[in-house]
ROMITOR-858277 format. One line per field, with one value per atom (N, C-alpha, C): residue in one letter; residue number from 1; atom name; x, y, z. Coordinates in steps of 0.001 Angstrom, whole numbers. Layout:
BEGIN
resn <- (A ...) .
resi <- (NUM ...) .
name <- (CA ...) .
px <- (X ...) .
py <- (Y ...) .
pz <- (Z ...) .
***
This chain:
BEGIN
resn <- (M M M N N N A A A I I I T T T T T T P P P T T T K K K Q Q Q Q Q Q P P P V V V S S S A A A K K K A A A D D D D D D L L L I I I A A A A A A G G G Y Y Y K K K W W W N N N D D D T T T F F F S S S L L L W W W F F F G G G G G G K K K G G G Y Y Y S S S R R R V V V L L L N N N A A A D D D G G G K K K P P P A A A N N N A A A E E E G G G D D D F F F W W W K K K K K K Y Y Y G G G M M M L L L A A A S S S Q Q Q Y Y Y S S S G G G E E E Q Q Q L L L P P P L L L Q Q Q V V V L L L Q Q Q S S S N N N A A A G G G F F F Y Y Y I I I G G G T T T) .
resi <- (1 1 1 2 2 2 3 3 3 4 4 4 5 5 5 6 6 6 7 7 7 8 8 8 9 9 9 10 10 10 11 11 11 12 12 12 13 13 13 14 14 14 15 15 15 16 16 16 17 17 17 18 18 18 19 19 19 20 20 20 21 21 21 22 22 22 23 23 23 24 24 24 25 25 25 26 26 26 27 27 27 28 28 28 29 29 29 30 30 30 31 31 31 32 32 32 33 33 33 34 34 34 35 35 35 36 36 36 37 37 37 38 38 38 39 39 39 40 40 40 41 41 41 42 42 42 43 43 43 44 44 44 45 45 45 46 46 46 47 47 47 48 48 48 49 49 49 50 50 50 51 51 51 52 52 52 53 53 53 54 54 54 55 55 55 56 56 56 57 57 57 58 58 58 59 59 59 60 60 60 61 61 61 62 62 62 63 63 63 64 64 64 65 65 65 66 66 66 67 67 67 68 68 68 69 69 69 70 70 70 71 71 71 72 72 72 73 73 73 74 74 74 75 75 75 76 76 76 77 77 77 78 78 78 79 79 79 80 80 80 81 81 81 82 82 82 83 83 83 84 84 84 85 85 85 86 86 86 87 87 87 88 88 88) .
name <- (N CA C N CA C N CA C N CA C N CA C N CA C N CA C N CA C N CA C N CA C N CA C N CA C N CA C N CA C N CA C N CA C N CA C N CA C N CA C N CA C N CA C N CA C N CA C N CA C N CA C N CA C N CA C N CA C N CA C N CA C N CA C N CA C N CA C N CA C N CA C N CA C N CA C N CA C N CA C N CA C N CA C N CA C N CA C N CA C N CA C N CA C N CA C N CA C N CA C N CA C N CA C N CA C N CA C N CA C N CA C N CA C N CA C N CA C N CA C N CA C N CA C N CA C N CA C N CA C N CA C N CA C N CA C N CA C N CA C N CA C N CA C N CA C N CA C N CA C N CA C N CA C N CA C N CA C N CA C N CA C N CA C N CA C N CA C N CA C N CA C N CA C N CA C N CA C) .
px <- (5264 4586 3634 2506 1555 1583 696 703 430 -326 -655 559 1368 2496 3825 3822 5073 5704 6929 7555 7961 8059 8609 10112 10848 12284 13045 12560 13288 12583 11362 10600 11271 11379 11960 11152 11829 11167 11329 10237 10276 8854 8745 7425 6801 7642 7145 6473 7054 6469 5077 4925 3612 2610 3058 2184 1754 2697 2376 1403 1607 689 -704 -756 -2046 -2739 -1956 -2514 -2876 -2663 -3062 -1968 -726 380 807 1296 1809 3259 4106 5526 5734 6553 6860 8343 8662 10054 10808 10143 10802 11407 10637 11093 11632 11458 11827 11170 9874 9086 7748 7137 5779 4814 3734 2699 1410 713 -533 -1340 -2390 -3265 -4261 -5164 -6196 -5528 -5722 -5105 -3593 -3102 -1657 -925 -1512 -923 199 359 1421 2527 3752 4911 5871 6276 7181 8432 9554 10796 10683 11678 11680 11533 12041 11951 10625 9704 8389 8290 9378 9356 8935 8296 7869 9041 8794 9835 10154 11408 11886 11579 11038 10709 11958 13132 14370 15019 14385 14962 14904 15493 15575 14211 13182 11869 11251 11597 10981 11914 12516 13476 12804 13543 13041 13761 14639 15447 15193 15475 15287 16207 15625 16390 17317 16832 17659 18812 18528 19595 20678 20262 21212 22040 21397 22092 23068 22687 23503 24473 24145 25049 25569 24998 25415 24829 24008 23402 22121 21849 20599 19701 18974 18058 16713 16164 14900 13737 12817 11605 10693 10014 9073 7981 6886 5802 6169 6179 6529 5360 5404 4326 4912 4244 4599 3309 3409 2208 1237 1773 921 239 715 106 1170 773 1665 2334 3535 4251 5231 5701 6701 8038 8989 10315 11332 12475 13552 13690) .
py <- (-20100 -19213 -18301 -18059 -17164 -15804 -14923 -13552 -13527 -14477 -14484 -14881 -15791 -16287 -15697 -14708 -14093 -13389 -13750 -13175 -11731 -10999 -9666 -9815 -8721 -8790 -9635 -9728 -10480 -11753 -11949 -13101 -14396 -15365 -16647 -17326 -17919 -18629 -20119 -20753 -22186 -22717 -24029 -24639 -24218 -24027 -23591 -22218 -21318 -19996 -20120 -20996 -21210 -21732 -22648 -23192 -22101 -21241 -20167 -19163 -18826 -17911 -18526 -19813 -20508 -20539 -20552 -20568 -19170 -18150 -16792 -15933 -16417 -15613 -14587 -13456 -12401 -12138 -11985 -11721 -10244 -9881 -8485 -8258 -7471 -7197 -6454 -5562 -4757 -5624 -6597 -7451 -8792 -9104 -10415 -11538 -11381 -12358 -12582 -13738 -14047 -13678 -12979 -12637 -13311 -13957 -14628 -14892 -15657 -15967 -14843 -15066 -14070 -12809 -11700 -10440 -10450 -11317 -11476 -11743 -12601 -12899 -13918 -14573 -15567 -15004 -15170 -14651 -15805 -15954 -17025 -16451 -17136 -16760 -17093 -16717 -16961 -18441 -19322 -20760 -21372 -20537 -21008 -21491 -21405 -21813 -20625 -20882 -19767 -18861 -17552 -16587 -16708 -16676 -16799 -15513 -15638 -14468 -13680 -14283 -13587 -12966 -13119 -12621 -11113 -10603 -9164 -8489 -9193 -8583 -8243 -9012 -8851 -8158 -7081 -6384 -5911 -6052 -5638 -4391 -3872 -2715 -1568 -364 813 800 893 820 2019 3227 4423 4463 4119 4094 3100 1962 943 1417 2067 2531 3657 4593 5792 5726 4928 4873 3466 2485 1110 504 1253 766 -8 -1018 -1762 -1364 -279 216 -488 -1047 -1781 -853 -1355 -597 -594 520 634 1638 1574 2524 3794 4915 6208 7168 8284 9264 10652 11424 12828 13648 14945 15789 15411 14835 14442 13097 12315 11007 9936 8679 7552 7149 6588 6076 4996 4225 3200 3753 3734 4282 3792 4508 4121 5191) .
pz <- (-25953 -25032 -25809 -25233 -25872 -25193 -25599 -25061 -23558 -23056 -21632 -20800 -21321 -20540 -20971 -21861 -22269 -21078 -20744 -19554 -19751 -18649 -18698 -18799 -18798 -19039 -18030 -16782 -15763 -15319 -15743 -15274 -15691 -14798 -15163 -16256 -17196 -18283 -18006 -17649 -17370 -17347 -17297 -17166 -15843 -14819 -13513 -13633 -14439 -14637 -15244 -16226 -16843 -15811 -14938 -13899 -12921 -12538 -11595 -12211 -13470 -14161 -14235 -14565 -14647 -13281 -12192 -10842 -10349 -11188 -10820 -10229 -10236 -9719 -10754 -10277 -11154 -10776 -11789 -11577 -11327 -10338 -10035 -10292 -11339 -11709 -10618 -9916 -8900 -7804 -7331 -6242 -6713 -8005 -8554 -7749 -7521 -6777 -7467 -7209 -7654 -6533 -6859 -5890 -6314 -5371 -5691 -4444 -4615 -3496 -3273 -2363 -2065 -1521 -2203 -1798 -1951 -2821 -3047 -1737 -911 393 315 -820 -954 -1831 -1372 -2091 -2346 -3615 -3997 -4648 -4465 -5145 -6627 -7390 -8827 -9161 -8299 -8545 -8100 -7579 -7190 -5755 -4995 -3587 -2731 -1585 -720 -359 -387 -37 1444 1757 3134 3894 5085 5902 6273 6176 6500 5257 4097 2857 2723 1643 1411 1353 856 709 2065 3075 4386 5360 4978 5841 7125 8207 9512 9992 9167 9537 8576 9013 8179 6964 5780 4541 4373 4621 4425 5427 6676 7678 7266 6752 6326 5134 4166 2962 3259 4109 4300 5481 6504 7653 7930 7261 7491 8755 9474 10719 10424 11229 11111 12274 12083 13111 12953 14018 13906 13577 12744 12428 13643 13835 14941 14594 15319 15121 15880 15158 15745 15570 16303 16217 16021 15161 14965 15083 14891 14924 13807 12736 11599 11817 12781 13036 13264 13067 13283 11972 12073 10897 11334 10390 10656 10232 11126 10821 11809 11849 12762 13825) .
***
């Protein structure tokens, strides 16, 4: 591996990783996913397969509510005096 393809601490090390880097994908340690495509619109798992829309990255529920109360409250567009926001 050369400096361009040297993996970060969590990036998978494989021939597939080299192929993804050559195709313009970038590894994201925070999410453990590959991001690529125009505007990083394509998301792949560590093995190079498309990320599942039902996976952890695509949560449809409020993260804080889930962590602190165990409830899965659906995300929705809400409004306050400051404007609109996405929350529970």
